[in-house]
C-alpha positions in Angstrom: 72.8 80.8 89.9 71.6 82.0 86.4 73.7 82.2 83.4 73.9 86.0 83.6 75.2 85.7 87.3 77.7 83.2 86.2 78.9 85.4 83.5 79.2 88.4 85.8 81.0 86.3 88.4 83.6 85.0 85.8 86.0 88.1 86.6 86.4 86.4 90.0 86.4 82.7 89.3 87.0 81.6 92.9 84.7 84.0 94.7 83.2 82.8 98.0 79.5 82.3 98.7 77.4 85.4 97.8 75.0 87.3 100.2 76.0 84.9 103.1 77.8 85.5 106.2 81.4 84.1 105.9 83.2 83.4 109.2 86.5 85.5 109.5 88.8 86.0 112.5 87.2 89.1 113.7 83.7 88.2 112.9 82.0 87.9 109.7 82.2 89.0 106.0 79.7 89.3 103.1 80.2 89.5 99.4 77.5 91.2 97.1 78.0 90.8 93.4 76.8 94.0 91.4 75.3 94.3 88.0 78.6 95.4 86.4 80.6 92.3 87.8 82.1 94.3 90.7 82.0 92.8 94.1 81.3 94.7 97.3 82.9 93.3 100.5 81.4 94.0 104.0 83.3 93.3 107.1 81.2 93.1 110.3 78.5 95.0 108.6 80.5 97.8 107.1 81.4 98.4 103.6 85.1 97.6 103.4 86.1 97.3 99.8 84.5 97.3 96.2 86.5 95.4 93.7 85.7 95.8 89.9 87.0 93.3 87.2 89.2 96.0 85.9 91.7 96.5 88.7 92.4 100.0 87.9 88.7 101.0 88.2 88.2 102.1 91.8 84.6 102.3 93.0 85.2 104.1 96.4 85.8 107.7 95.7 88.7 108.2 98.2 90.8 105.4 96.8 90.6 107.1 93.4 91.9 110.1 95.0 94.7 108.2 96.6 95.7 106.5 93.4 95.7 109.8 91.6 98.2 111.2 94.2 100.3 108.1 94.1 100.4 108.2 90.3 101.8 111.9 90.6 104.2 110.9 93.3 105.7 108.0 91.3 106.0 109.8 88.0 109.6 110.9 88.6 110.7 107.5 90.0 109.4 105.6 87.1 110.5 107.9 84.3 114.1 107.5 85.5 113.7 103.8 84.8 116.5 102.9 87.2 117.2 102.3 90.8 115.3 100.0 93.2 111.7 99.1 92.9 109.3 101.6 94.3 108.1 100.4 97.9 104.6 101.0 99.3 103.1 99.9 102.4 99.2 99.8 103.5 98.0 99.8 106.9 94.8 98.1 106.5 93.9 95.6 103.8 90.3 94.6 103.6 89.9 93.3 100.0 93.1 94.9 98.7 91.4 97.3 96.1 94.0 99.9 96.1 97.0 97.6 96.2 95.5 95.7 93.4 95.0 98.9 91.3 98.5 100.1 92.1 100.0 96.6 91.0 98.2 96.8 87.6 99.3 100.4 87.0 102.7 100.2 88.4 104.0 96.5 87.8 107.6 97.4 89.1 106.4 98.4 92.5 106.5 96.2 95.5 103.9 96.5 98.1 103.1 95.1 101.6 99.7 95.1 103.1 99.0 94.9 106.8 95.7 93.3 107.7 94.7 92.2 111.2 92.3 89.6 110.1 94.1 86.5 109.3 91.1 84.6 107.7 90.0 87.5 105.8 93.5 87.9 104.3 93.7 84.4 103.3 90.1 84.7 101.6 90.8 87.8 99.7 93.8 86.2 98.0 91.9 83.5 96.6 88.6 85.5 95.9 90.2 88.3 94.0 93.3 86.6 92.6 95.7 89.2 93.9 99.2 89.5 92.7 101.7 87.3 94.5 104.9 88.1 96.4 107.1 90.0 96.0 104.7 92.2 94.0 102.1 92.2 96.7 102.7 90.7 100.1 99.9 90.5 102.9 101.1 90.3 106.4 98.7 89.5 109.3 99.4 92.0 112.2 98.1 94.8 114.2 98.6 98.1 112.1 100.3 100.0 114.9 102.6 97.2 115.8 103.8 96.8 112.1 104.4 100.6 111.8 106.5 100.8 114.9 108.6 97.6 113.9 109.6 98.9 110.6 113.0 100.2 109.9 113.8 103.8 109.0 113.6 105.1 105.4 111.9 102.0 104.0 108.9 103.1 101.9 108.2 105.6 99.3 104.5 105.6 100.1 102.6 104.8 103.2 98.8 104.6 103.2 96.6 104.2 106.3 93.1 102.8 105.8 92.3 101.1 109.0 89.0 101.0 110.6 87.5 99.4 113.7 83.8 99.6 112.7 83.4 103.2 111.4 86.4 104.7 113.2 90.2 104.7 112.8 91.8 103.1 115.9 92.9 105.8 118.2 96.5 104.8 118.4 96.8 105.3 114.6 95.9 109.1 114.7 98.3 110.2 117.4 101.3 112.3 116.9 103.5 109.1 117.9 101.9 107.4 114.9 102.7 110.5 112.7 106.3 110.4 114.0 106.6 106.7 113.0 105.1 107.3 109.7 107.8 110.1 109.1 110.5 107.6 110.4 109.7 104.9 107.9 109.2 107.0 104.8 112.2 107.6 102.6 113.4 111.2 101.9 110.5 112.8 99.9 108.1 110.1 100.7 104.5 110.7 101.1 101.8 109.6 103.8 98.3 109.1 102.7 95.5 108.6 105.3 91.8 107.9 105.0 89.9 110.2 107.5 86.3 109.6 107.9 85.2 112.6 110.2 81.7 112.8 111.5 80.2 116.4 111.6 80.8 118.3 114.6 83.7 116.0 116.1 86.6 118.1 114.9 88.5 115.0 113.9 89.6 116.3 110.6 91.1 119.3 112.2 92.6 117.4 115.0 94.4 115.1 112.4 95.5 118.0 110.3 97.0 119.7 113.4 98.6 116.3 114.5 100.3 115.7 111.0 101.3 119.3 110.9 103.3 119.0 114.1 105.5 116.5 112.3 105.4 117.1 108.6 106.1 120.4 107.1 103.6 119.8 104.1 100.2 118.7 104.7 97.1 118.6 102.4 93.5 117.6 102.4 91.4 116.3 99.7 87.8 116.4 100.4 84.3 117.4 98.9 83.4 121.1 99.8 80.6 120.1 102.3 82.9 117.7 104.1 85.6 120.2 104.3 83.3 122.8 105.8 82.2 120.3 108.3 78.5 120.0 107.0 78.4 116.4 106.6 80.3 113.1 107.1 82.6 111.9 104.3 85.9 110.3 103.6 88.7 112.8 103.1 92.3 112.0 102.2 95.1 113.5 104.3 98.4 114.0 102.7 101.7 114.6 104.4 105.4 114.8 103.4 108.6 116.5 104.1 108.7 117.8 100.5 106.0 120.0 98.8 103.0 117.8 97.7 103.0 116.7 94.0 102.1 119.5 91.5 98.8 119.4 89.5 96.9 117.3 92.1 94.0 119.7 92.3 93.9 119.9 88.3 93.9 116.2 88.2 91.1 116.0 90.7 88.8 118.1 88.6 88.4 115.0 86.2 86.8 112.9 89.1 83.0 112.2 89.0 82.7 113.8 92.4 83.1 117.5 93.0 86.3 117.3 95.0 89.3 119.6 95.6 92.7 119.8 97.2 92.1 122.2 100.1 93.8 125.6 99.7 96.9 126.3 102.0 94.8 128.8 104.0 92.1 126.2 104.7 94.6 123.6 105.7 96.3 126.3 108.1 92.9 127.1 109.5 92.2 123.5 110.3 95.7 123.1 111.9 94.9 126.0 114.2 91.6 124.8 115.2 92.6 121.2 115.9 94.4 119.5 118.7 97.6 117.6 118.5 96.6 114.2 119.6 98.8 112.3 122.0 98.7 108.6 123.0 95.9 107.7 125.5 
């Protein structure tokens, strides 16, 4: 490794072998070091996480959008400065890019990450020097099993970012999963879901319809071309029993990508066009 490579790698001092297949419980992972010192983690050939030396610098666009919403949602809790710690749960771990950013920006928060791959979870703790428990706990379990096992009113924020290949496991996009998400959230809590909807599938509309059957307030953050179904992309679905945090759309205008919070009329149209998804 050249001196330059050693310098770039210094931010992640215990990084695993680069550009090589690393065995994990579900297959293999690969680490690629970028010119800016960030690390791309592929899992079974699919980009899973991108971690920057600055934990609050999120490379994946949809994660930036999620963090923006979480920042807004937590403003009221943290300004009070009293009460229990903010509780967040993540269905899907990968390299823990978003939990790592939240831990840096909101050090009083407490997070639990559910990752199905035991070896990957062990590796990323070492590779990326993640915060330790109780600030950040990583639990090896199937995401749906964890969701159904949690008690009521446990979390302020629930994030779904689970993929099998390039698709979210079907049991996590059903109305039953939405009901469990509603059940485990505290009053006023917010559910954020990463939806990767290929054009022509109607998946985004189905997910909006499904969430709208459970939550009174549903939103979509997406690029215009993705929102109109012209191309594939990651959008962020938001759901809550309370109105969504104000100023989200204004905050999104500062992002490098042309992205917006969909208007309520657009969300209503998606809900009407979609199907409420039940268990298979």
